[in-house]
Wavefront OBJ file of the C-alpha trace (Angstrom):
o trace
v 299.737 45.470 187.971
v 302.123 46.475 190.346
v 303.601 45.124 194.097
v 306.653 46.412 196.068
v 306.533 44.391 199.270
v 308.849 44.440 202.472
v 309.138 40.494 204.049
v 310.174 39.963 207.449
v 313.105 37.567 206.576
v 313.454 34.648 204.524
v 312.118 31.397 205.925
v 313.074 33.042 210.130
v 311.577 36.290 210.849
v 314.230 39.060 211.917
v 313.216 39.254 215.539
v 313.595 35.439 216.372
v 316.400 34.394 218.431
v 318.691 32.166 218.161
v 321.735 31.902 216.028
v 322.048 35.109 213.450
v 320.648 32.943 209.990
v 321.802 35.473 206.794
v 318.078 35.034 206.024
v 317.005 37.557 209.123
v 316.862 41.069 207.171
v 314.394 42.613 205.261
v 313.928 41.514 201.671
v 312.793 42.874 198.499
v 309.251 41.856 196.630
v 308.024 42.896 192.993
v 305.857 41.387 191.099
v 304.640 42.537 187.631
v 301.056 40.747 186.483
v 299.625 41.952 182.839
v 295.951 40.605 181.979
v 294.374 40.640 178.535
v 291.156 42.571 178.134
v 289.061 39.413 177.613
v 291.154 37.546 180.398
v 292.368 35.037 179.082
v 295.865 35.981 179.575
v 297.510 36.856 182.377
v 301.513 37.175 182.500
v 303.005 37.194 186.234
v 306.653 38.330 186.719
v 308.040 38.196 190.255
v 311.109 38.556 192.201
v 311.050 37.305 195.589
v 313.137 37.873 198.929
v 315.738 39.767 197.848
v 318.430 40.625 199.472
v 322.428 40.077 199.634
v 321.876 36.795 199.037
v 324.005 34.664 201.853
v 323.783 30.815 202.159
v 320.743 30.407 204.649
v 318.006 28.391 205.589
v 316.318 28.564 202.930
v 317.142 32.399 202.406
v 316.394 32.000 198.180
v 316.774 34.582 195.620
v 313.679 33.998 193.550
v 312.989 35.006 190.050
v 309.816 33.521 188.470
v 308.235 33.805 185.491
v 303.741 32.646 184.991
v 301.933 32.767 181.705
v 298.332 31.663 181.795
v 295.993 31.169 179.038
v 291.997 30.047 178.372
v 291.513 27.825 175.343
v 287.558 28.237 176.044
v 285.037 27.072 179.108
v 287.025 23.619 178.672
v 290.840 23.346 178.291
v 293.298 26.004 179.889
v 297.784 25.590 180.308
v 299.891 27.585 182.168
v 302.576 27.884 182.597
v 306.033 28.912 184.996
v 309.329 28.407 184.875
v 311.752 30.427 187.581
v 315.686 30.692 188.761
v 316.782 30.627 192.201
v 320.017 31.325 193.785
v 321.616 31.253 197.352
v 325.117 32.922 197.238
v 328.125 31.923 199.452
v 327.198 28.690 199.625
v 330.387 26.195 201.482
v 331.010 22.974 199.101
v 330.083 20.129 200.657
v 333.468 19.165 202.067
v 333.486 21.764 204.454
v 330.768 21.081 207.117
v 328.664 23.214 209.367
v 331.315 23.888 212.265
v 331.546 27.746 212.882
v 327.820 27.769 210.279
v 324.367 29.188 212.470
v 323.440 25.437 211.738
v 326.825 23.734 213.041
v 324.748 20.859 215.326
v 320.712 21.564 213.689
v 319.481 18.602 213.028
v 317.518 19.105 209.258
v 320.140 21.891 208.101
v 320.271 23.493 205.002
v 322.349 20.806 202.073
v 325.861 22.322 200.795
v 326.972 22.838 197.694
v 328.702 20.945 194.891
v 331.410 23.414 194.091
v 333.515 23.381 191.320
v 336.812 21.837 191.631
v 338.791 24.025 194.472
v 335.647 25.919 195.468
v 335.505 26.122 199.898
v 332.149 28.339 198.470
v 330.431 29.336 195.596
v 327.003 30.289 193.995
v 324.335 27.081 194.325
v 321.786 27.424 191.684
v 318.284 26.176 190.351
v 316.177 26.445 187.875
v 312.945 24.565 186.695
v 309.517 25.000 183.988
v 306.054 23.206 185.119
v 303.535 23.885 182.573
v 299.763 22.582 183.661
v 297.234 21.176 180.992
v 293.855 21.065 182.616
v 290.826 19.477 180.423
v 287.134 19.936 182.368
v 285.135 17.131 181.102
v 281.501 18.079 183.707
v 281.083 21.065 185.641
v 282.595 19.025 189.215
v 285.039 17.142 187.312
v 288.604 18.273 185.815
v 291.516 16.366 184.769
v 295.528 17.785 184.513
v 299.097 17.060 182.766
v 301.208 18.325 184.825
v 305.429 18.732 182.587
v 308.173 19.305 184.887
v 312.466 19.785 184.312
v 314.081 20.915 187.177
v 318.177 21.018 187.152
v 319.879 21.325 190.603
v 322.960 22.843 188.794
v 324.879 22.716 192.912
v 322.725 19.807 194.031
v 322.198 22.340 196.671
v 318.017 21.913 196.480
v 318.044 18.545 196.908
v 321.322 17.098 197.853
v 322.096 15.412 194.077
v 323.353 17.413 191.843
v 321.347 15.554 189.377
v 318.586 16.945 186.838
v 315.011 15.815 186.880
v 311.947 15.574 184.701
v 308.770 15.027 186.616
v 305.076 14.215 184.390
v 301.899 13.301 186.019
v 298.239 12.997 185.464
v 295.472 13.845 188.573
v 291.629 15.041 188.788
v 289.665 17.055 191.078
v 286.169 15.696 191.480
v 284.652 18.003 193.413
v 281.866 16.490 196.252
v 280.187 19.020 197.107
v 280.495 23.462 196.919
v 283.430 23.096 200.390
v 284.754 19.694 199.416
v 287.476 18.496 196.157
v 288.330 15.359 195.674
v 292.562 15.297 194.288
v 294.568 11.883 193.474
v 297.687 11.913 191.549
v 299.568 9.504 189.613
v 303.635 11.781 188.900
v 306.713 9.248 187.911
v 310.056 11.550 188.311
v 314.012 10.629 186.450
v 317.421 11.731 187.724
v 318.549 12.267 184.613
v 322.778 12.639 185.770
v 322.526 10.333 188.747
v 320.554 7.873 190.952
v 318.389 10.282 193.547
v 315.904 7.952 194.634
v 315.555 6.436 197.182
v 318.662 7.524 199.212
v 320.926 7.980 195.690
v 319.609 3.959 194.860
v 317.596 4.888 192.546
v 317.378 6.366 189.461
v 313.056 6.931 189.241
v 310.809 7.508 191.499
v 306.973 6.158 191.233
v 304.458 8.243 193.561
v 300.573 7.419 194.368
v 298.577 10.186 196.281
v 295.731 12.602 197.572
v 294.163 14.435 199.043
v 290.984 15.980 199.823
v 290.278 20.316 200.486
v 287.789 20.677 202.813
v 286.628 24.550 202.198
v 285.208 26.103 206.006
l 1 2 3 4 5 6 7 8 9 10 11 12 13 14 15 16 17 18 19 20 21 22 23 24 25 26 27 28 29 30 31 32 33 34 35 36 37 38 39 40 41 42 43 44 45 46 47 48 49 50 51 52 53 54 55 56 57 58 59 60 61 62 63 64 65 66 67 68 69 70 71 72 73 74 75 76 77 78 79 80 81 82 83 84 85 86 87 88 89 90 91 92 93 94 95 96 97 98 99 100 101 102 103 104 105 106 107 108 109 110 111 112 113 114 115 116 117 118 119 120 121 122 123 124 125 126 127 128 129 130 131 132 133 134 135 136 137 138 139 140 141 142 143 144 145 146 147 148 149 150 151 152 153 154 155 156 157 158 159 160 161 162 163 164 165 166 167 168 169 170 171 172 173 174 175 176 177 178 179 180 181 182 183 184 185 186 187 188 189 190 191 192 193 194 195 196 197 198 199 200 201 202 203 204 205 206 207 208 209 210 211 212 213
């Protein structure tokens, strides 16, 4: 299957009034998907939000790859890898004066560029895998392992690599209601990036309910 589409801007619609966010432009999405005859294997490759990539409010140039495999009725795995970048991102030393985000309460992060650069291409790449096991018709458990490299600190505010591992349980209370508790541990490898830059690790216990109607 081949998909081609045009987006009405990235995060900011092209008809949105106000300052000219660079994401306010038509952008390309293009994907190709292959599924095996048995439906046990699926490969999905996408490019999303593609335009000139100028620094904007999440004007992200996203390129990704996803692979799914079903071992049997109880076990299956999914794996995803992606690369994201934005161009002409100001260095953290520059501030927001003269940009569309001057005065914004929650502006996009700047980048940690090489010494002497006032702007640069901010990049990150990541890969994540889920191993899923169904142990009853109404229950399955998922193990997640993730690696994230914020190469210029523009996505998280800290120039560092991260590792995350987690386990979650999905329980169907009914065909319409799903309960999903999870515990996850995050580690920043190159500098303290949690608790406002005071810790190199974080443990999160969370849960949600999906109610289909």
